[in-house]
C-alpha positions in Angstrom: -0.1 0.0 0.1 2.9 2.8 -1.2 4.1 4.6 -3.9 7.3 3.8 -5.5 9.4 7.0 -5.7 10.3 10.2 -7.2 11.9 8.2 -9.9 8.7 6.5 -11.2 6.7 9.4 -10.8 8.1 11.1 -14.0 10.6 10.9 -16.7 13.2 12.0 -14.5 14.1 8.6 -13.4 17.1 9.6 -11.1 15.3 12.8 -9.7 18.5 15.2 -10.5 15.9 17.6 -12.1 17.4 17.3 -15.9 14.4 15.2 -16.9 16.6 12.7 -18.8 16.4 9.8 -16.3 20.2 9.7 -16.4 21.3 12.0 -13.8 23.1 14.0 -16.3 25.5 11.3 -17.5 25.2 8.7 -20.0 23.5 5.6 -19.9 24.4 2.3 -21.9 23.8 4.0 -25.1 22.4 1.0 -26.5 18.7 -0.3 -27.1 17.4 -2.2 -24.1 17.6 -6.0 -24.3 14.4 -8.0 -24.0 16.1 -9.4 -20.8 16.4 -6.1 -19.1 12.8 -5.2 -19.8 11.5 -8.7 -18.6 13.7 -8.5 -15.3 12.8 -4.8 -14.4 8.9 -5.2 -15.2 8.8 -8.8 -13.4 10.5 -7.0 -10.4 8.3 -3.9 -10.0 5.3 -6.2 -10.3 6.6 -8.5 -7.7 7.5 -5.6 -5.3 4.1 -4.1 -5.6 2.6 -7.6 -4.9 4.8 -8.1 -1.7 4.0 -4.5 -0.5 0.4 -4.6 -1.1 -0.7 -8.1 -0.3 -0.3 -8.4 3.5 -3.1 -5.9 4.0 -5.5 -8.6 3.0 -4.6 -10.7 5.6 -4.9 -8.7 8.6 -7.9 -10.8 10.0 -5.6 -13.8 9.5 -2.7 -12.1 11.4 -5.1 -11.3 14.4 -6.3 -14.8 14.5 -2.6 -16.2 14.1 -0.6 -13.9 16.3 -3.3 -12.2 18.6 -1.6 -8.9 18.5 -2.6 -5.6 20.0 -3.9 -2.9 17.8 -0.7 -1.1 17.7 1.3 -4.3 16.8 -1.2 -5.1 14.0 -0.6 -1.3 12.7 3.1 -2.1 12.7 3.0 -4.9 10.1 1.7 -2.5 7.6 4.0 0.4 8.6 7.3 -2.1 8.8 7.2 -2.2 5.2 6.0 1.2 4.3 8.8 3.2 6.2 11.8 1.7 4.5 10.4 2.7 1.3 9.6 6.3 2.4 13.1 6.6 3.9 15.4 4.8 1.5 13.9 4.9 -2.1 15.9 8.4 -3.2 19.0 7.0 -1.5 18.4 3.8 -3.3 18.3 5.6 -6.8 21.7 7.2 -6.0 23.1 4.0 -5.2 22.0 2.7 -8.6 23.5 5.6 -10.4 26.8 5.2 -8.7 27.6 1.6 -8.5 25.0 0.1 -11.0 21.6 -0.6 -11.3 21.7 -4.4 -12.0 23.6 -4.8 -9.0 21.1 -2.9 -6.9 18.1 -5.0 -8.7 19.7 -8.3 -7.8 20.1 -7.2 -4.2 16.5 -5.8 -4.0 15.2 -9.0 -5.4 17.1 -11.1 -2.9 16.1 -8.8 -0.1 12.4 -9.2 -1.1 12.9 -12.8 -0.9 14.5 -13.0 2.2 11.9 -10.8 3.7 9.1 -12.9 2.4 10.5 -16.1 3.6 11.2 -14.7 7.0 7.4 -13.6 7.2 6.2 -16.9 5.9 8.0 -18.8 8.8 6.7 -16.2 11.4 5.0 -17.7 14.4 5.2 -14.3 16.2 4.5 -10.8 15.7 8.3 -9.7 15.9 9.5 -12.1 13.4 6.6 -10.8 11.2 7.8 -7.4 11.5 11.5 -8.3 10.7 10.4 -10.0 7.6 8.6 -7.0 6.4 11.3 -4.3 7.4 13.6 -6.6 5.2 11.0 -6.7 2.3 10.4 -3.2 2.5 14.0 -2.4 2.1 14.1 -4.7 -1.0 11.1 -2.8 -2.5 12.8 0.4 -1.7 15.8 -0.7 -4.2 13.4 -2.2 -6.7 11.0 0.6 -7.5 13.5 3.4 -8.3 16.2 0.8 -10.1 13.2 -0.7 -12.4 12.4 2.4 -13.8 15.7 3.8 -14.1 16.9 0.8 -16.0 14.0 1.0 -18.3 14.8 4.6 -19.5 18.4 4.5 -19.3 20.4 5.2 -22.5 19.9 7.5 -25.1 16.2 7.0 -25.8 13.9 9.7 -27.2 11.2 11.1 -25.1 8.6 9.3 -26.8 10.5 5.9 -26.1 10.9 6.7 -22.6 7.0 7.7 -22.3 6.2 4.7 -23.6 8.7 2.8 -21.3 7.1 4.6 -18.2 3.7 4.0 -19.4 4.3 0.2 -19.7 6.0 0.2 -16.3 3.1 1.9 -14.9 0.8 -0.6 -16.2 2.7 -3.6 -15.0 2.8 -1.8 -11.4 -1.0 -1.5 -11.6 -1.4 -5.1 -12.3 0.6 -5.9 -9.3 -2.1 -3.9 -7.3 -4.7 -6.0 -9.2 -3.1 -9.3 -8.3 -1.9 -8.7 -4.7 -5.4 -9.3 -2.9 -6.2 -12.0 -5.0 -2.9 -13.8 -4.0 -3.5 -12.9 -0.3 -7.4 -13.8 -0.4 -6.9 -17.0 -2.3 -4.2 -18.7 -0.5 -5.5 -17.7 3.1 -8.9 -18.9 2.2 -8.2 -22.0 0.0 -4.7 -23.0 1.1 -2.6 -21.4 4.1 -1.9 -17.9 4.5 2.1 -18.6 4.3 1.8 -19.6 0.7 1.2 -16.2 -0.3 4.6 -15.1 1.0 6.1 -18.3 -0.3 5.0 -17.6 -3.7 6.4 -14.1 -3.8 9.9 -15.7 -2.5 9.9 -18.2 -5.6 9.4 -15.5 -8.1 11.7 -13.1 -6.7 14.4 -15.6 -6.8 13.2 -16.4 -10.2 13.6 -12.6 -11.3 17.1 -12.5 -9.8 18.1 -15.3 -12.0 16.8 -13.7 -15.0 18.5 -10.4 -13.9 21.7 -12.0 -13.5 21.6 -13.9 -16.7 20.0 -11.6 -19.1 19.7 -7.9 -17.9 22.2 -5.4 -18.8 23.8 -2.8 -16.5 23.6 1.0 -16.6 24.7 3.5 -14.1 25.0 7.7 -14.1 27.7 8.6 -11.5 28.2 12.0 -13.0 26.9 14.6 -10.6 25.5 12.2 -8.0 26.5 11.8 -4.5 25.3 10.0 -1.3 23.8 12.1 1.6 24.5 10.0 4.7 23.8 12.5 7.2 20.6 13.9 5.7 19.6 10.0 5.4 20.4 9.3 8.9 18.6 12.3 10.7 15.4 11.9 8.4 15.4 8.1 9.1 15.5 8.4 12.7 13.1 11.4 12.7 10.4 9.6 10.9 10.7 6.1 12.9 10.4 8.1 16.0 7.4 9.9 14.6 5.6 6.9 13.7 6.5 5.1 16.9 5.0 8.0 19.0 1.7 8.1 16.8 1.3 4.3 16.8 2.1 3.7 20.4 0.3 6.9 21.7 -3.2 5.3 21.5 -2.1 2.2 23.5 0.6 3.5 25.8 -0.8 6.9 26.5 -0.1 10.1 24.9 1.7 11.3 28.1 3.8 8.3 28.8 7.7 8.8 28.8 8.2 6.5 25.8 5.7 8.4 23.6 7.0 11.8 24.7 10.4 10.8 24.0 9.9 9.6 20.7 8.2 12.9 19.6 11.0 14.8 21.2 13.4 12.7 19.4 11.5 13.0 16.2 11.6 16.8 16.5 15.4 17.1 17.2 16.1 14.6 14.2 14.1 16.3 11.7 15.2 19.7 12.8 18.8 18.5 12.1 17.6 17.1 8.8 16.5 20.5 7.7 20.0 22.1 8.8 21.9 19.4 7.0 19.7 19.8 3.8 20.2 23.4 3.5 24.2 22.8 3.7 24.9 19.9 1.9 26.0 20.0 -1.8 24.0 17.3 -3.0 20.8 17.0 -0.7 18.5 14.0 -0.4 15.5 16.6 -0.5 15.6 20.0 -2.3 14.1 22.1 0.7 14.2 25.4 -1.5 11.5 24.2 -3.5 9.0 25.0 -0.6 9.9 28.4 -0.8 7.1 28.4 -3.3 3.8 28.8 -1.6 2.1 26.8 -4.5 4.4 24.0 -4.2 4.2 23.8 -0.5 0.5 23.7 -0.8 0.7 20.8 -3.3 3.4 18.9 -1.2 0.6 19.4 1.8 -2.1 17.9 -0.4 0.0 15.0 -1.6 0.7 14.1 1.7 -2.9 14.6 3.3 -4.4 13.2 0.2 -2.3 9.8 0.3 -3.0 9.6 3.9 -6.7 9.5 3.3 -6.4 6.7 0.8 -4.4 4.4 2.8 -6.1 5.5 5.9 -9.3 4.0 4.1 -7.7 0.8 3.0 -6.5 0.3 6.6 -9.9 0.9 7.9 -11.6 -1.4 5.7 -9.0 -4.1 6.2 -9.8 -3.8 10.0 -13.3 -3.8 9.8 -13.8 -6.8 7.6 -10.8 -8.9 9.0 -10.3 -8.6 12.8 -13.9 -6.9 13.6 -16.5 -8.7 11.4 -14.2 -11.8 11.0 -14.7 -12.1 7.2 -12.3 -14.5 5.2 -9.4 -12.8 3.4 -11.0 -13.6 0.1 -14.0 -11.3 1.0 -11.4 -8.8 2.4 -9.7 -8.9 -1.1 -12.9 -7.8 -2.9 -12.8 -4.7 -1.0 -9.0 -4.0 -2.0 -9.9 -5.0 -5.7 -12.1 -2.0 -5.7 -9.8 0.1 -3.9 -6.7 -0.4 -6.0 -7.3 -3.1 -8.6 -9.5 -0.7 -10.8 -6.3 1.5 -11.5 -5.0 -0.4 -14.4 -8.5 -0.6 -16.2 -9.0 3.1 -15.7 -5.7 4.1 -17.2 -7.1 4.9 -20.5 -9.8 7.2 -19.0 -7.1 8.7 -16.7 -4.8 9.4 -19.6 -7.8 11.0 -21.7 -8.7 13.4 -18.8 -5.1 14.6 -18.1 -4.8 15.4 -21.8 -8.2 17.3 -22.0 -8.0 18.9 -18.5 -5.8 20.9 -16.4 -4.1 18.3 -14.1 -5.4 20.0 -10.8 -8.8 19.6 -11.9 -8.5 15.8 -12.3 -6.9 15.8 -8.8 -9.7 17.9 -7.1 -12.2 15.2 -8.8 -10.3 12.4 -7.6 -10.2 13.8 -4.0 -13.9 14.7 -4.3 -14.8 11.1 -5.2 -12.7 9.9 -2.4 -14.5 11.8 -0.1 -17.8 10.9 -1.0 -16.8 7.4 -0.9 -15.4 7.7 2.6 -18.6 9.4 3.8 -20.6 6.7 2.5 -18.2 4.0 4.2 -18.5 6.1 7.6 -22.4 5.2 7.3 -22.3 1.5 6.9 -23.5 -0.5 10.0 -20.9 -2.5 11.4 -23.2 -5.4 11.1 -23.4 -5.2 7.4 -21.2 -7.6 6.0 -22.7 -8.0 2.7 -20.1 -7.5 -0.2 -22.5 -5.5 -2.3 -22.5 -2.8 0.4 -18.9 -2.2 -0.5 -19.3 -1.6 -4.1 -20.5 2.0 -4.3 -18.4 3.5 -1.3 -15.0 1.6 -2.0 -15.5 2.0 -5.8 -15.7 5.8 -5.5 -12.6 5.9 -3.5 -10.8 3.5 -5.9 -11.9 5.5 -8.9 -11.1 8.7 -7.0 -7.7 7.2 -6.0 -6.9 6.4 -9.8 -7.5 10.0 -10.9 -5.5 11.3 -7.9 -2.5 9.5 -8.0 -2.0 10.1 -11.7 -2.5 13.6 -11.3 -0.7 14.4 -8.2 2.8 14.5 -9.5 1.7 16.6 -12.7 -0.1 19.1 -10.5 3.0 19.6 -8.3 5.4 20.0 -11.5 3.0 22.9 -12.7 3.8 24.7 -9.6 7.4 25.1 -10.3 9.6 26.4 -13.3 10.2 23.7 -15.9 13.8 23.5 -15.0 12.9 22.2 -11.5 10.4 19.7 -12.9 12.3 16.7 -12.1 13.4 17.7 -8.5 9.6 18.5 -7.9 8.5 15.2 -9.2 10.9 13.3 -6.9 10.0 15.4 -3.9 6.5 14.9 -4.3 6.9 11.1 -4.6 8.7 11.2 -1.3 6.0 13.0 0.5 3.4 10.7 -1.4 5.3 7.8 0.2 5.2 9.6 3.6 1.5 10.1 3.3 0.9 6.4 2.8 2.9 5.6 5.5 0.8 7.9 7.8 -2.2 6.1 6.9 -2.3 3.2 8.9 -0.5 5.0 11.9 -3.1 8.0 12.4 -6.0 6.0 11.6 -5.1 3.2 13.9 -4.2 5.5 16.7 -7.4 7.7 16.4 -9.7 4.4 16.2 -8.0 2.7 19.0 -8.4 5.6 21.3 -12.0 6.1 20.2 -12.6 2.3 20.7 -11.1 2.4 24.2 -13.1 5.6 25.2 -16.5 4.2 23.9 -15.8 0.6 25.2 -14.9 1.8 28.7 -17.9 3.8 29.0 -20.2 1.3 27.7 -18.6 -1.4 30.1 -19.0 0.9 33.1 -22.8 1.1 32.3 -23.3 -2.3 31.5 -25.0 -5.0 33.6 -21.8 -7.2 33.6 -20.6 -8.2 37.2 -17.7 -6.8 38.9 -15.5 -9.9 38.0 -16.4 -9.7 34.2 -15.7 -5.9 34.1 -12.3 -6.5 35.8 -11.4 -9.3 33.3 -12.5 -7.0 30.4 -10.2 -4.1 31.7 -7.4 -6.4 32.1 -7.5 -7.5 28.5 -8.3 -4.0 27.1 -5.2 -2.8 28.8 -3.0 -5.4 27.4 -4.1 -6.0 24.0 -6.8 -3.2 23.2 -10.4 -3.3 22.2 -9.8 -6.0 19.3 -8.3 -8.4 22.0 -11.5 -8.0 23.9 -13.6 -8.9 21.1 -11.8 -12.2 20.6 -10.7 -13.3 24.0 -13.6 -12.0 26.3 -17.2 -13.5 25.1 -19.1 -11.5 27.9 -18.1 -8.1 26.8 -17.3 -9.1 23.1 -20.6 -7.4 22.0 -19.6 -4.3 23.5 -16.2 -4.2 22.0 -17.8 -4.9 18.6 -20.0 -1.9 18.7 -17.1 0.1 20.0 -15.0 -0.8 17.1 -17.5 -0.4 14.7 -18.0 3.2 15.7 -14.2 3.9 15.9 -13.5 2.8 12.3 -16.6 4.5 11.2 -14.9 7.6 12.5 -11.7 6.6 10.5 -13.5 6.6 7.2 -14.9 10.0 8.3 -11.4 11.4 9.3 -10.3 10.2 5.6 -13.4 11.8 4.2 -12.7 15.2 5.8 -8.9 14.9 4.6 -9.9 14.1 1.1 -12.5 16.8 0.8 -9.9 19.5 2.4 -7.4 18.4 -0.4 -10.3 18.6 -3.0 -10.8 22.2 -1.9 -7.3 23.6 -1.4 -6.7 21.9 -5.0 -9.4 23.8 -6.8 -9.5 27.1 -4.9 -5.5 27.8 -4.1 -3.1 25.8 -6.4 -2.2 27.7 -9.5 0.4 26.8 -12.1 3.9 28.7 -12.0 4.4 31.1 -14.7 6.5 29.2 -17.2 9.0 30.3 -20.1 8.5 29.3 -23.5 10.2 26.2 -23.2 8.7 22.5 -23.1 8.3 20.6 -20.0 11.1 18.1 -18.8 8.9 15.7 -16.9 7.2 12.9 -18.6 3.3 12.2 -17.7 3.1 10.8 -14.3 3.0 7.2 -13.4 0.6 5.9 -11.0 2.1 5.2 -7.6 2.5 1.9 -5.9 -0.1 1.1 -3.3 
């Protein structure tokens, strides 16, 4: 459930701002081999499957690992966070040391992480596997696109490669929920991860035997201090958000996490303003319109993945529906993108990108408001079609238009830098979705459950038992482990995740209004744009 990178959002596959995808240097200078195309496209599809598939299994994870609410949230964010933090650096590593080498390493990391996840018998091992798989995805997303646009190719050839890459990535979005749903429902959930392991190893073999290498070291350098400070800052921020609802917002660990995050992110800003080749171009934010576009990107993508997390928890751990039925919701949310690509491209051709973006956010808002009105007792699949379908169609429009809208707010010479920065922020918005919605819903469920429990007719012993389970595992644990209080927990969780949909609706509606009323394109010189049309992001 994430985007790939600034690299795959535009024709500037390296994010250096020149729009050539080559970091200002030469590529291979020869036509792409078939083996390179197959290896790169196969890898990005697998990375997207590995990233998106676990979300359909939250109900299964609840049964197998019996995690607390915050522990379940970490399964999603353990794979999303490495992508947010490492993708731009992985793009630079490929430019410096060779993209074939990075593709091999990324495929191996994905296979290792999914193998560990398949063997997990505890929540900690699952987290470890997802972190390693996330690192592999962080290497694969920028590397695959950079390999496809490498060499002295025409803009039209590059645009076709980007479109093909985007279509294959969208295919991964379609296949991921099917893989998770079918294996968990009809076989065994561990097979979902093992399938990815086998295919990732196969891609590594294809890459080693048939793919050609490319690199673009000119003008590229690593930013280790910037990478370290932003990595620590975002990890601490997410820890505080996720753990706050369960540990208490005033607990020492949560307050300390927020303090560490503030210090590290402030240090990141200082570092980025001083280094020669920064990880993130902060001077872009001097433009008010680009700053607004960036805020819309973060909040809008948060709204989408917050919706995906809410429906996953509603159908899985709360309602107890099968992974196959949960997969239907995810097909509506993210599987429509590949089928809507022709319509999306048509809209992008005839409308200003910000109107396509605003329309996408409006559809998402309407879908989320409708989802928030669904009774928790309603488990019929047809009830999902309109709300989840609207969110899915809206997201397809929004994710295709968000980079183009941001690029419009800066001069053309900065188009590549703007697209890379926007994609990093988009990843961050995706990462915030499960964290924030999980924290909001958990806090709300605890509040409602505690009030209902105090007003119930349960005896003192039953109430004490329910409070003990609540303090150690959260409302979901009460639902599954304490039959006398499970009805109260069920209602509290239904109310809480309805609130989660409403929060996402408000966020999407705010993005729609800001996009329509405040975003304006920058005045451009009479030169052609450098960035190619935006590609859909990984989910």
